[in-house]
C-alpha positions, 0 to 999 in steps of 0.5 A: 357740718356746723355751718352758720346761716348767712349770706356766705352760704350763697357765695359762688366765688371760684365756682363754674356753672354751665347753663344750657339755654343760657343766652336768653330767658330763664337761662340767662336770668339764672346765669346772672343770679349765679354770676352775681354771687361770684360764679363763672358762667358758661352759656350754651345755645345754638346761637353763638352770637346771642351767647357771646353778647350775653356773656359780655353783658354778664362780665360787664355787670358782675365782674365775673368771667363768662363764655359763650358756646354754640351747641345743640343739646340733643347732639351727644358729641356737642355735649361732650365738647361743651364739657371739655371746653368749659373745663379748658376755660375754667378748670372744672364744672361745679354746676349744670343748669339744664334750661334749654327747652322748646314747646310746640302747642296744639291738639294731638290730632294736629301735631305730627310725630316730628313735632312730638319728637323734636320737643322730646329731643331737646327737653328730655334727651338734651337734659340727659346728654348734658348731664351725662357729659358733666358727670365724670368731672363732678364724680372726680371732684366728689361734688356738684350740682345739677339743676333741671328745668322741669315745669308746673306742666310736668306736675299738672296737665293742660290741654293742647300741650301733650309734647311739652307736658310729656317731656317735663313729666319725664324731667321730674322723674329723671331728676329723682332717679339721677339724684339717687344715682349720684348722691354717693358722690355728693352730686345733688340733683334737683329740679325747678318747676317754673310756672307761667313766666313771660319768656320768648316761648310764651310771648305768642300766647300772652294776652290771649283768652286761653292764657288769661283763663287757663295759665295766668288764671291758674296761679294764686297770684293771677299774673305772669312771673318776672324773669328775676323771680326764678333767680333765688331758687336757682342760686339756692339750689346751686349753692352750699345753702342747698347741700341737703337738697336731693331729688327735690322738685321745687315749684316757682309758679305763683301758686299754680300747683297749690291752687 
């Protein structure tokens, strides 16, 4: 390959990325990172208004094309429609970031089966269905990037998080299996394991004794991550700079796993 290191390795000009859960939080932060490098972005969530507003923001800030799309990641027909809409708008799909996710907290005896299933449907089934929808296009191109959002809690445990930890542990191993399956088509599948980022999902527990001790206190940096701090990892894995990264589980966690 003989590529020289440099900023061009991170250029995304002419590329197109789908980001599920892309209208806010970590998903939007990662979409902005790719847009800043020249990528078109296709933002997906169940709230079309939020998607459209975020797409408009990206276009104004970075001068790249962006489009919002309303879909439920746990619905196979809607994931297939997502892929076709993206191809219709941009002509292809180069990157998929599976960022859509939810968390329902509580002791196991307090949670219902419906609670557990809801988390698995969005976090696990949704990742599987979105990936399934884009893979035919990536195979035809003989190139692609799939980036799954796992979690530090897919690697370590935490009390009162059985649905979430189970779902993110599944994403870790799904990533490895899918990476081996798709490598012959030069489709690189990797995962990011975010630590404690102060997203909308985590606002309810911010500042509580539990979060201070068992979440923020578990990191070497002893603080919440800022949304911008996920951007470098996402851009790296989406770009040519990560062409030899396959099945990697990358913590971006302030040192939680190391500690």
